[in-house]
Jmol script that loads the backbone (N, CA, C; Angstrom):
load data "model"
ATOM      1  N   UNK A   1       0.948  -1.032   0.061  1.00  0.00           N
ATOM      2  CA  UNK A   1      -0.083   0.086   0.116  1.00  0.00           C
ATOM      3  C   UNK A   1       0.673   1.234   0.331  1.00  0.00           C
ATOM      4  N   UNK A   2       0.499   2.224  -0.727  1.00  0.00           N
ATOM      5  CA  UNK A   2       1.243   3.475  -0.598  1.00  0.00           C
ATOM      6  C   UNK A   2       1.061   4.334   0.599  1.00  0.00           C
ATOM      7  N   UNK A   3       0.371   5.480   0.596  1.00  0.00           N
ATOM      8  CA  UNK A   3      -0.021   6.389   1.675  1.00  0.00           C
ATOM      9  C   UNK A   3      -1.513   7.161   1.346  1.00  0.00           C
ATOM     10  N   UNK A   4      -2.208   7.449   2.742  1.00  0.00           N
ATOM     11  CA  UNK A   4      -3.334   7.961   2.037  1.00  0.00           C
ATOM     12  C   UNK A   4      -3.457   9.417   1.326  1.00  0.00           C
ATOM     13  N   UNK A   5      -4.537   9.296   0.666  1.00  0.00           N
ATOM     14  CA  UNK A   5      -4.549  10.383   0.029  1.00  0.00           C
ATOM     15  C   UNK A   5      -4.790  11.503   0.908  1.00  0.00           C
ATOM     16  N   UNK A   6      -4.909  13.019   0.395  1.00  0.00           N
ATOM     17  CA  UNK A   6      -4.748  13.981   1.311  1.00  0.00           C
ATOM     18  C   UNK A   6      -6.121  13.778   1.727  1.00  0.00           C
ATOM     19  N   UNK A   7      -7.370  13.898   0.656  1.00  0.00           N
ATOM     20  CA  UNK A   7      -8.560  13.881   0.973  1.00  0.00           C
ATOM     21  C   UNK A   7      -8.916  12.869   2.166  1.00  0.00           C
ATOM     22  N   UNK A   8      -8.224  11.954   1.844  1.00  0.00           N
ATOM     23  CA  UNK A   8      -8.002  10.390   3.478  1.00  0.00           C
ATOM     24  C   UNK A   8      -7.747  10.861   4.460  1.00  0.00           C
ATOM     25  N   UNK A   9      -6.549  11.631   4.288  1.00  0.00           N
ATOM     26  CA  UNK A   9      -5.969  12.146   5.600  1.00  0.00           C
ATOM     27  C   UNK A   9      -6.448  13.061   6.305  1.00  0.00           C
ATOM     28  N   UNK A  10      -7.036  14.129   5.603  1.00  0.00           N
ATOM     29  CA  UNK A  10      -7.826  15.126   6.411  1.00  0.00           C
ATOM     30  C   UNK A  10      -8.966  14.420   6.982  1.00  0.00           C
ATOM     31  N   UNK A  11     -10.006  13.953   6.310  1.00  0.00           N
ATOM     32  CA  UNK A  11     -11.267  12.816   7.301  1.00  0.00           C
ATOM     33  C   UNK A  11     -10.858  12.618   8.315  1.00  0.00           C
ATOM     34  N   UNK A  12      -9.607  11.626   7.787  1.00  0.00           N
ATOM     35  CA  UNK A  12      -9.481  10.497   9.060  1.00  0.00           C
ATOM     36  C   UNK A  12      -8.768  11.699  10.242  1.00  0.00           C
ATOM     37  N   UNK A  13      -8.203  12.715  10.009  1.00  0.00           N
ATOM     38  CA  UNK A  13      -8.038  13.371  11.153  1.00  0.00           C
ATOM     39  C   UNK A  13      -9.090  14.197  12.109  1.00  0.00           C
ATOM     40  N   UNK A  14      -9.882  14.558  11.137  1.00  0.00           N
ATOM     41  CA  UNK A  14     -11.259  14.940  11.544  1.00  0.00           C
ATOM     42  C   UNK A  14     -11.765  14.295  12.542  1.00  0.00           C
ATOM     43  N   UNK A  15     -11.859  13.017  12.064  1.00  0.00           N
ATOM     44  CA  UNK A  15     -12.676  11.679  12.571  1.00  0.00           C
ATOM     45  C   UNK A  15     -11.755  11.923  14.009  1.00  0.00           C
ATOM     46  N   UNK A  16     -10.649  11.789  14.063  1.00  0.00           N
ATOM     47  CA  UNK A  16      -9.851  11.239  15.459  1.00  0.00           C
ATOM     48  C   UNK A  16      -9.762  12.697  16.463  1.00  0.00           C
ATOM     49  N   UNK A  17      -9.991  13.711  15.858  1.00  0.00           N
ATOM     50  CA  UNK A  17     -10.230  14.936  16.503  1.00  0.00           C
ATOM     51  C   UNK A  17     -11.739  14.714  17.121  1.00  0.00           C
ATOM     52  N   UNK A  18     -12.140  14.471  16.412  1.00  0.00           N
ATOM     53  CA  UNK A  18     -13.615  14.485  17.260  1.00  0.00           C
ATOM     54  C   UNK A  18     -13.698  13.206  17.896  1.00  0.00           C
ATOM     55  N   UNK A  19     -13.332  12.021  17.934  1.00  0.00           N
ATOM     56  CA  UNK A  19     -13.169  10.843  18.858  1.00  0.00           C
ATOM     57  C   UNK A  19     -12.685  11.595  20.125  1.00  0.00           C
ATOM     58  N   UNK A  20     -11.444  11.794  19.880  1.00  0.00           N
ATOM     59  CA  UNK A  20     -10.760  12.367  20.963  1.00  0.00           C
ATOM     60  C   UNK A  20     -11.612  13.365  22.019  1.00  0.00           C
ATOM     61  N   UNK A  21     -12.264  14.440  21.429  1.00  0.00           N
ATOM     62  CA  UNK A  21     -12.826  15.058  22.080  1.00  0.00           C
ATOM     63  C   UNK A  21     -13.812  14.716  22.655  1.00  0.00           C
ATOM     64  N   UNK A  22     -14.913  13.279  22.128  1.00  0.00           N
ATOM     65  CA  UNK A  22     -15.676  13.172  22.512  1.00  0.00           C
ATOM     66  C   UNK A  22     -15.748  12.309  23.760  1.00  0.00           C
ATOM     67  N   UNK A  23     -14.455  11.813  23.959  1.00  0.00           N
ATOM     68  CA  UNK A  23     -14.180  10.789  24.955  1.00  0.00           C
ATOM     69  C   UNK A  23     -13.158  11.674  25.793  1.00  0.00           C
ATOM     70  N   UNK A  24     -12.872  13.116  25.587  1.00  0.00           N
ATOM     71  CA  UNK A  24     -12.343  13.826  26.877  1.00  0.00           C
ATOM     72  C   UNK A  24     -10.970  13.437  26.609  1.00  0.00           C
ATOM     73  N   UNK A  25     -10.200  13.139  25.485  1.00  0.00           N
ATOM     74  CA  UNK A  25      -8.659  12.772  25.377  1.00  0.00           C
ATOM     75  C   UNK A  25      -8.337  13.746  24.761  1.00  0.00           C
ATOM     76  N   UNK A  26      -6.917  14.108  24.745  1.00  0.00           N
ATOM     77  CA  UNK A  26      -6.145  14.925  23.914  1.00  0.00           C
ATOM     78  C   UNK A  26      -5.304  14.510  22.823  1.00  0.00           C
ATOM     79  N   UNK A  27      -4.419  15.215  21.707  1.00  0.00           N
ATOM     80  CA  UNK A  27      -3.601  14.588  20.732  1.00  0.00           C
ATOM     81  C   UNK A  27      -2.179  13.802  21.714  1.00  0.00           C
ATOM     82  N   UNK A  28      -1.924  14.544  22.800  1.00  0.00           N
ATOM     83  CA  UNK A  28      -1.014  14.417  23.642  1.00  0.00           C
ATOM     84  C   UNK A  28      -1.138  12.501  24.320  1.00  0.00           C
ATOM     85  N   UNK A  29      -2.748  12.126  24.558  1.00  0.00           N
ATOM     86  CA  UNK A  29      -3.116  10.984  24.895  1.00  0.00           C
ATOM     87  C   UNK A  29      -2.899   9.813  23.892  1.00  0.00           C
ATOM     88  N   UNK A  30      -3.071  10.378  22.776  1.00  0.00           N
ATOM     89  CA  UNK A  30      -2.956   9.535  21.423  1.00  0.00           C
ATOM     90  C   UNK A  30      -1.667   9.266  21.081  1.00  0.00           C
ATOM     91  N   UNK A  31      -0.818  10.267  21.220  1.00  0.00           N
ATOM     92  CA  UNK A  31       0.499  10.405  20.866  1.00  0.00           C
ATOM     93  C   UNK A  31       1.090   9.224  21.743  1.00  0.00           C
ATOM     94  N   UNK A  32       0.656   9.124  23.141  1.00  0.00           N
ATOM     95  CA  UNK A  32       1.431   8.294  23.871  1.00  0.00           C
ATOM     96  C   UNK A  32       1.185   6.873  23.548  1.00  0.00           C
ATOM     97  N   UNK A  33      -0.053   6.662  22.844  1.00  0.00           N
ATOM     98  CA  UNK A  33      -0.681   5.380  22.901  1.00  0.00           C
ATOM     99  C   UNK A  33      -0.229   4.871  21.312  1.00  0.00           C
ATOM    100  N   UNK A  34       0.302   5.771  20.509  1.00  0.00           N
ATOM    101  CA  UNK A  34       0.814   5.431  19.143  1.00  0.00           C
ATOM    102  C   UNK A  34       2.727   5.069  19.681  1.00  0.00           C
ATOM    103  N   UNK A  35       2.932   5.729  20.657  1.00  0.00           N
ATOM    104  CA  UNK A  35       4.634   5.681  20.972  1.00  0.00           C
ATOM    105  C   UNK A  35       5.291   6.294  19.781  1.00  0.00           C
ATOM    106  N   UNK A  36       4.715   7.621  20.146  1.00  0.00           N
ATOM    107  CA  UNK A  36       5.317   8.758  19.473  1.00  0.00           C
ATOM    108  C   UNK A  36       6.178   9.841  20.366  1.00  0.00           C
ATOM    109  N   UNK A  37       6.830  10.532  20.203  1.00  0.00           N
ATOM    110  CA  UNK A  37       7.307  11.487  20.894  1.00  0.00           C
ATOM    111  C   UNK A  37       6.568  12.935  20.897  1.00  0.00           C
ATOM    112  N   UNK A  38       5.982  13.195  19.951  1.00  0.00           N
ATOM    113  CA  UNK A  38       5.452  14.482  19.407  1.00  0.00           C
ATOM    114  C   UNK A  38       3.881  14.080  19.504  1.00  0.00           C
ATOM    115  N   UNK A  39       3.079  15.326  20.094  1.00  0.00           N
ATOM    116  CA  UNK A  39       1.348  15.283  19.837  1.00  0.00           C
ATOM    117  C   UNK A  39       1.260  15.710  18.596  1.00  0.00           C
ATOM    118  N   UNK A  40       2.220  16.310  17.914  1.00  0.00           N
ATOM    119  CA  UNK A  40       1.779  17.261  16.482  1.00  0.00           C
ATOM    120  C   UNK A  40       0.976  16.445  15.366  1.00  0.00           C
ATOM    121  N   UNK A  41       0.072  17.321  14.818  1.00  0.00           N
ATOM    122  CA  UNK A  41      -0.746  16.411  14.012  1.00  0.00           C
ATOM    123  C   UNK A  41       0.211  15.846  12.618  1.00  0.00           C
ATOM    124  N   UNK A  42       1.140  16.481  12.356  1.00  0.00           N
ATOM    125  CA  UNK A  42       1.770  16.090  11.324  1.00  0.00           C
ATOM    126  C   UNK A  42       2.676  14.678  11.816  1.00  0.00           C
ATOM    127  N   UNK A  43       3.268  14.499  13.345  1.00  0.00           N
ATOM    128  CA  UNK A  43       3.746  13.278  13.853  1.00  0.00           C
ATOM    129  C   UNK A  43       2.626  12.202  13.801  1.00  0.00           C
ATOM    130  N   UNK A  44       1.404  12.489  13.995  1.00  0.00           N
ATOM    131  CA  UNK A  44       0.408  11.469  14.432  1.00  0.00           C
ATOM    132  C   UNK A  44      -0.014  10.912  13.061  1.00  0.00           C
ATOM    133  N   UNK A  45       0.002  12.216  12.148  1.00  0.00           N
ATOM    134  CA  UNK A  45      -0.400  11.142  10.387  1.00  0.00           C
ATOM    135  C   UNK A  45       0.679  10.857   9.628  1.00  0.00           C
ATOM    136  N   UNK A  46       1.940  10.624  10.596  1.00  0.00           N
ATOM    137  CA  UNK A  46       2.628  10.203   9.556  1.00  0.00           C
ATOM    138  C   UNK A  46       2.665   8.602  10.451  1.00  0.00           C
ATOM    139  N   UNK A  47       2.441   8.596  11.625  1.00  0.00           N
ATOM    140  CA  UNK A  47       1.897   7.352  12.402  1.00  0.00           C
ATOM    141  C   UNK A  47       1.273   6.688  11.251  1.00  0.00           C
ATOM    142  N   UNK A  48      -0.122   7.074  11.203  1.00  0.00           N
ATOM    143  CA  UNK A  48      -1.259   6.578  10.478  1.00  0.00           C
ATOM    144  C   UNK A  48      -1.170   6.342   9.057  1.00  0.00           C
ATOM    145  N   UNK A  49      -0.062   6.841   8.568  1.00  0.00           N
ATOM    146  CA  UNK A  49       0.297   6.553   7.280  1.00  0.00           C
ATOM    147  C   UNK A  49       1.372   5.002   7.074  1.00  0.00           C
ATOM    148  N   UNK A  50       2.006   5.156   8.435  1.00  0.00           N
ATOM    149  CA  UNK A  50       2.951   3.687   8.433  1.00  0.00           C
ATOM    150  C   UNK A  50       1.929   2.721   8.637  1.00  0.00           C
ATOM    151  N   UNK A  51       0.924   2.837   9.479  1.00  0.00           N
ATOM    152  CA  UNK A  51      -0.110   1.344   9.633  1.00  0.00           C
ATOM    153  C   UNK A  51      -0.523   1.192   8.268  1.00  0.00           C
ATOM    154  N   UNK A  52      -1.064   2.298   7.211  1.00  0.00           N
ATOM    155  CA  UNK A  52      -1.849   2.206   6.094  1.00  0.00           C
ATOM    156  C   UNK A  52      -1.095   1.196   5.092  1.00  0.00           C
ATOM    157  N   UNK A  53       0.350   1.864   5.073  1.00  0.00           N
ATOM    158  CA  UNK A  53       1.307   0.911   3.975  1.00  0.00           C
ATOM    159  C   UNK A  53       1.061  -0.910   4.772  1.00  0.00           C
ATOM    160  N   UNK A  54       0.948  -1.073   5.704  1.00  0.00           N
ATOM    161  CA  UNK A  54       1.485  -2.060   6.292  1.00  0.00           C
ATOM    162  C   UNK A  54       0.142  -2.618   6.293  1.00  0.00           C
ATOM    163  N   UNK A  55      -0.957  -2.051   5.787  1.00  0.00           N
ATOM    164  CA  UNK A  55      -2.342  -2.961   5.812  1.00  0.00           C
ATOM    165  C   UNK A  55      -3.561  -2.434   5.210  1.00  0.00           C
ATOM    166  N   UNK A  56      -3.150  -0.938   4.649  1.00  0.00           N
ATOM    167  CA  UNK A  56      -4.465  -0.366   4.071  1.00  0.00           C
ATOM    168  C   UNK A  56      -5.046   0.349   5.367  1.00  0.00           C
ATOM    169  N   UNK A  57      -6.738   0.663   4.977  1.00  0.00           N
ATOM    170  CA  UNK A  57      -7.362   1.310   5.804  1.00  0.00           C
ATOM    171  C   UNK A  57      -7.623   0.410   7.263  1.00  0.00           C
ATOM    172  N   UNK A  58      -7.803  -1.071   6.600  1.00  0.00           N
ATOM    173  CA  UNK A  58      -8.446  -2.089   7.736  1.00  0.00           C
ATOM    174  C   UNK A  58      -6.777  -1.826   9.242  1.00  0.00           C
ATOM    175  N   UNK A  59      -6.052  -1.614   8.606  1.00  0.00           N
ATOM    176  CA  UNK A  59      -4.872  -1.895   9.768  1.00  0.00           C
ATOM    177  C   UNK A  59      -4.898  -0.646  10.565  1.00  0.00           C
ATOM    178  N   UNK A  60      -5.503   0.766   9.757  1.00  0.00           N
ATOM    179  CA  UNK A  60      -5.413   1.781  10.274  1.00  0.00           C
ATOM    180  C   UNK A  60      -6.646   1.561  11.322  1.00  0.00           C
ATOM    181  N   UNK A  61      -7.752   1.159  11.156  1.00  0.00           N
ATOM    182  CA  UNK A  61      -8.903   0.764  11.908  1.00  0.00           C
ATOM    183  C   UNK A  61      -8.748  -0.088  12.959  1.00  0.00           C
ATOM    184  N   UNK A  62      -7.862  -1.039  12.619  1.00  0.00           N
ATOM    185  CA  UNK A  62      -7.585  -1.935  13.770  1.00  0.00           C
ATOM    186  C   UNK A  62      -6.696  -1.366  15.079  1.00  0.00           C
ATOM    187  N   UNK A  63      -5.822  -0.890  14.488  1.00  0.00           N
ATOM    188  CA  UNK A  63      -5.105  -0.271  15.371  1.00  0.00           C
ATOM    189  C   UNK A  63      -5.786   1.122  15.984  1.00  0.00           C
ATOM    190  N   UNK A  64      -6.635   1.675  15.742  1.00  0.00           N
ATOM    191  CA  UNK A  64      -7.297   2.904  16.457  1.00  0.00           C
ATOM    192  C   UNK A  64      -8.296   2.275  17.499  1.00  0.00           C
ATOM    193  N   UNK A  65      -8.743   1.254  16.845  1.00  0.00           N
ATOM    194  CA  UNK A  65      -9.772   0.442  17.473  1.00  0.00           C
ATOM    195  C   UNK A  65      -8.720  -0.067  19.338  1.00  0.00           C
ATOM    196  N   UNK A  66      -7.435  -0.550  19.151  1.00  0.00           N
ATOM    197  CA  UNK A  66      -6.875  -1.438  20.096  1.00  0.00           C
ATOM    198  C   UNK A  66      -6.491  -0.134  21.149  1.00  0.00           C
ATOM    199  N   UNK A  67      -5.876   1.407  20.353  1.00  0.00           N
ATOM    200  CA  UNK A  67      -6.216   2.082  21.144  1.00  0.00           C
ATOM    201  C   UNK A  67      -7.143   2.642  21.860  1.00  0.00           C
ATOM    202  N   UNK A  68      -8.462   2.497  21.269  1.00  0.00           N
ATOM    203  CA  UNK A  68      -9.634   3.360  22.571  1.00  0.00           C
ATOM    204  C   UNK A  68      -9.975   2.156  23.079  1.00  0.00           C
ATOM    205  N   UNK A  69      -9.581   1.140  23.034  1.00  0.00           N
ATOM    206  CA  UNK A  69      -9.749   0.099  24.297  1.00  0.00           C
ATOM    207  C   UNK A  69      -8.932  -0.156  25.125  1.00  0.00           C
ATOM    208  N   UNK A  70      -7.376   0.479  24.950  1.00  0.00           N
ATOM    209  CA  UNK A  70      -6.948   0.732  25.738  1.00  0.00           C
ATOM    210  C   UNK A  70      -7.031   2.007  26.737  1.00  0.00           C
ATOM    211  N   UNK A  71      -7.280   3.161  26.108  1.00  0.00           N
ATOM    212  CA  UNK A  71      -7.053   4.368  26.614  1.00  0.00           C
ATOM    213  C   UNK A  71      -8.750   4.447  27.512  1.00  0.00           C
ATOM    214  N   UNK A  72     -10.018   3.603  27.105  1.00  0.00           N
ATOM    215  CA  UNK A  72     -11.048   3.614  27.978  1.00  0.00           C
ATOM    216  C   UNK A  72     -11.132   2.648  29.132  1.00  0.00           C
ATOM    217  N   UNK A  73     -10.212   1.617  29.004  1.00  0.00           N
ATOM    218  CA  UNK A  73      -9.689   0.672  30.009  1.00  0.00           C
ATOM    219  C   UNK A  73      -8.997   1.637  31.313  1.00  0.00           C
ATOM    220  N   UNK A  74      -8.202   2.561  30.692  1.00  0.00           N
ATOM    221  CA  UNK A  74      -7.342   3.273  31.658  1.00  0.00           C
ATOM    222  C   UNK A  74      -8.177   4.376  32.279  1.00  0.00           C
ATOM    223  N   UNK A  75      -9.496   4.507  31.588  1.00  0.00           N
ATOM    224  CA  UNK A  75     -10.031   5.605  32.238  1.00  0.00           C
ATOM    225  C   UNK A  75     -11.364   4.962  33.278  1.00  0.00           C
ATOM    226  N   UNK A  76     -11.536   3.333  32.907  1.00  0.00           N
ATOM    227  CA  UNK A  76     -12.573   2.933  33.752  1.00  0.00           C
ATOM    228  C   UNK A  76     -11.538   2.297  34.829  1.00  0.00           C
ATOM    229  N   UNK A  77     -10.344   1.996  34.861  1.00  0.00           N
ATOM    230  CA  UNK A  77      -9.420   1.855  35.963  1.00  0.00           C
ATOM    231  C   UNK A  77      -9.216   3.157  37.161  1.00  0.00           C
ATOM    232  N   UNK A  78      -9.137   4.166  36.419  1.00  0.00           N
ATOM    233  CA  UNK A  78      -8.938   5.108  37.205  1.00  0.00           C
ATOM    234  C   UNK A  78     -10.519   5.484  38.040  1.00  0.00           C
ATOM    235  N   UNK A  79     -11.638   5.305  37.260  1.00  0.00           N
ATOM    236  CA  UNK A  79     -12.667   5.685  37.910  1.00  0.00           C
ATOM    237  C   UNK A  79     -12.834   4.859  38.846  1.00  0.00           C
ATOM    238  N   UNK A  80     -12.808   3.269  38.972  1.00  0.00           N
ATOM    239  CA  UNK A  80     -13.024   2.531  40.004  1.00  0.00           C
ATOM    240  C   UNK A  80     -12.002   2.507  41.211  1.00  0.00           C
ATOM    241  N   UNK A  81     -10.714   3.358  40.616  1.00  0.00           N
ATOM    242  CA  UNK A  81      -9.982   3.377  41.906  1.00  0.00           C
ATOM    243  C   UNK A  81     -10.003   4.580  42.576  1.00  0.00           C
ATOM    244  N   UNK A  82     -10.632   5.669  42.160  1.00  0.00           N
ATOM    245  CA  UNK A  82     -11.201   7.284  42.592  1.00  0.00           C
ATOM    246  C   UNK A  82     -12.588   6.549  43.638  1.00  0.00           C
ATOM    247  N   UNK A  83     -13.490   5.470  42.902  1.00  0.00           N
ATOM    248  CA  UNK A  83     -14.704   5.376  43.387  1.00  0.00           C
ATOM    249  C   UNK A  83     -14.367   4.808  44.967  1.00  0.00           C
ATOM    250  N   UNK A  84     -13.180   3.837  44.607  1.00  0.00           N
ATOM    251  CA  UNK A  84     -12.815   3.060  45.981  1.00  0.00           C
ATOM    252  C   UNK A  84     -12.395   3.838  47.199  1.00  0.00           C
ATOM    253  N   UNK A  85     -11.775   4.726  47.216  1.00  0.00           N
ATOM    254  CA  UNK A  85     -11.602   5.759  48.284  1.00  0.00           C
ATOM    255  C   UNK A  85     -12.730   6.504  48.884  1.00  0.00           C
ATOM    256  N   UNK A  86     -12.836   6.025  50.042  1.00  0.00           N
ATOM    257  CA  UNK A  86     -13.811   6.530  50.939  1.00  0.00           C
ATOM    258  C   UNK A  86     -13.926   8.165  50.895  1.00  0.00           C
ATOM    259  N   UNK A  87     -15.408   8.548  51.120  1.00  0.00           N
ATOM    260  CA  UNK A  87     -15.144  10.275  51.424  1.00  0.00           C
ATOM    261  C   UNK A  87     -15.215  10.129  52.614  1.00  0.00           C
ATOM    262  N   UNK A  88     -14.662  11.719  53.127  1.00  0.00           N
ATOM    263  CA  UNK A  88     -14.601  11.735  54.152  1.00  0.00           C
ATOM    264  C   UNK A  88     -16.095  11.748  54.883  1.00  0.00           C
ATOM    265  N   UNK A  89     -16.417  11.221  55.707  1.00  0.00           N
ATOM    266  CA  UNK A  89     -17.942  11.621  56.557  1.00  0.00           C
ATOM    267  C   UNK A  89     -17.892  12.384  57.774  1.00  0.00           C
ATOM    268  N   UNK A  90     -18.932  13.158  58.186  1.00  0.00           N
ATOM    269  CA  UNK A  90     -18.913  14.271  59.284  1.00  0.00           C
ATOM    270  C   UNK A  90     -17.989  13.700  60.566  1.00  0.00           C
ATOM    271  N   UNK A  91     -18.626  12.511  60.737  1.00  0.00           N
ATOM    272  CA  UNK A  91     -17.781  11.521  62.195  1.00  0.00           C
ATOM    273  C   UNK A  91     -16.520  11.504  61.509  1.00  0.00           C
ATOM    274  N   UNK A  92     -15.741  11.198  60.466  1.00  0.00           N
ATOM    275  CA  UNK A  92     -14.298  11.539  60.627  1.00  0.00           C
ATOM    276  C   UNK A  92     -13.793  12.915  60.955  1.00  0.00           C
ATOM    277  N   UNK A  93     -14.480  14.209  60.177  1.00  0.00           N
ATOM    278  CA  UNK A  93     -13.843  15.398  60.475  1.00  0.00           C
ATOM    279  C   UNK A  93     -14.166  15.455  61.632  1.00  0.00           C
ATOM    280  N   UNK A  94     -15.315  15.210  62.525  1.00  0.00           N
ATOM    281  CA  UNK A  94     -15.209  15.705  64.032  1.00  0.00           C
ATOM    282  C   UNK A  94     -14.295  14.973  64.819  1.00  0.00           C
ATOM    283  N   UNK A  95     -13.827  13.764  64.381  1.00  0.00           N
ATOM    284  CA  UNK A  95     -12.654  13.436  65.269  1.00  0.00           C
ATOM    285  C   UNK A  95     -11.216  13.740  64.814  1.00  0.00           C
ATOM    286  N   UNK A  96     -11.505  14.260  63.613  1.00  0.00           N
ATOM    287  CA  UNK A  96     -10.097  14.738  63.265  1.00  0.00           C
ATOM    288  C   UNK A  96      -9.853  16.314  63.977  1.00  0.00           C
ATOM    289  N   UNK A  97     -11.014  17.329  63.975  1.00  0.00           N
ATOM    290  CA  UNK A  97     -11.415  18.613  64.732  1.00  0.00           C
ATOM    291  C   UNK A  97     -10.749  18.122  66.387  1.00  0.00           C
ATOM    292  N   UNK A  98     -11.469  17.260  66.845  1.00  0.00           N
ATOM    293  CA  UNK A  98     -11.128  17.108  68.402  1.00  0.00           C
ATOM    294  C   UNK A  98      -9.666  16.541  68.453  1.00  0.00           C
ATOM    295  N   UNK A  99      -9.229  16.026  67.652  1.00  0.00           N
ATOM    296  CA  UNK A  99      -7.533  15.382  67.895  1.00  0.00           C
ATOM    297  C   UNK A  99      -7.088  16.714  67.774  1.00  0.00           C
ATOM    298  N   UNK A 100      -7.422  17.995  66.980  1.00  0.00           N
ATOM    299  CA  UNK A 100      -6.429  18.645  66.692  1.00  0.00           C
ATOM    300  C   UNK A 100      -6.702  19.700  67.822  1.00  0.00           C
ATOM    301  N   UNK A 101      -7.770  19.534  68.328  1.00  0.00           N
ATOM    302  CA  UNK A 101      -7.991  20.191  69.600  1.00  0.00           C
ATOM    303  C   UNK A 101      -7.515  19.748  70.808  1.00  0.00           C
ATOM    304  N   UNK A 102      -7.145  18.503  70.590  1.00  0.00           N
ATOM    305  CA  UNK A 102      -6.301  18.042  71.876  1.00  0.00           C
ATOM    306  C   UNK A 102      -4.675  18.070  71.524  1.00  0.00           C
ATOM    307  N   UNK A 103      -4.492  18.343  70.820  1.00  0.00           N
ATOM    308  CA  UNK A 103      -3.113  18.337  70.518  1.00  0.00           C
ATOM    309  C   UNK A 103      -2.379  19.795  70.286  1.00  0.00           C
ATOM    310  N   UNK A 104      -3.242  20.632  70.177  1.00  0.00           N
ATOM    311  CA  UNK A 104      -3.460  22.228  70.505  1.00  0.00           C
ATOM    312  C   UNK A 104      -3.300  22.492  72.138  1.00  0.00           C
ATOM    313  N   UNK A 105      -4.066  21.989  72.707  1.00  0.00           N
ATOM    314  CA  UNK A 105      -4.612  22.274  73.992  1.00  0.00           C
ATOM    315  C   UNK A 105      -3.151  21.940  75.164  1.00  0.00           C
TER     316      UNK A 105
END
end "model"
wireframe off; spacefill off
backbone 0.3
color backbone group
């Protein structure tokens, strides 16, 4: 396979930007998943063209699906960790205030 046409590149980048935005992600997140140092659009385009050369649009889609699954799993894990941390209850706050009062007395 050669490389994406300018029209295909433009449409794919627009799709990716919308996809990132709808998932609350940035180009930097994508660059990390693509294992590239820069999050510039030109660097992302080079990586997409590399995928295209190795297997056409199917390979591009396959890699983007893997990336999406990895990113969404990371978000899910972060959410689960946050939800396991118990919030302070009024009882905890009252006992902390009492302890501070004892320590300062």
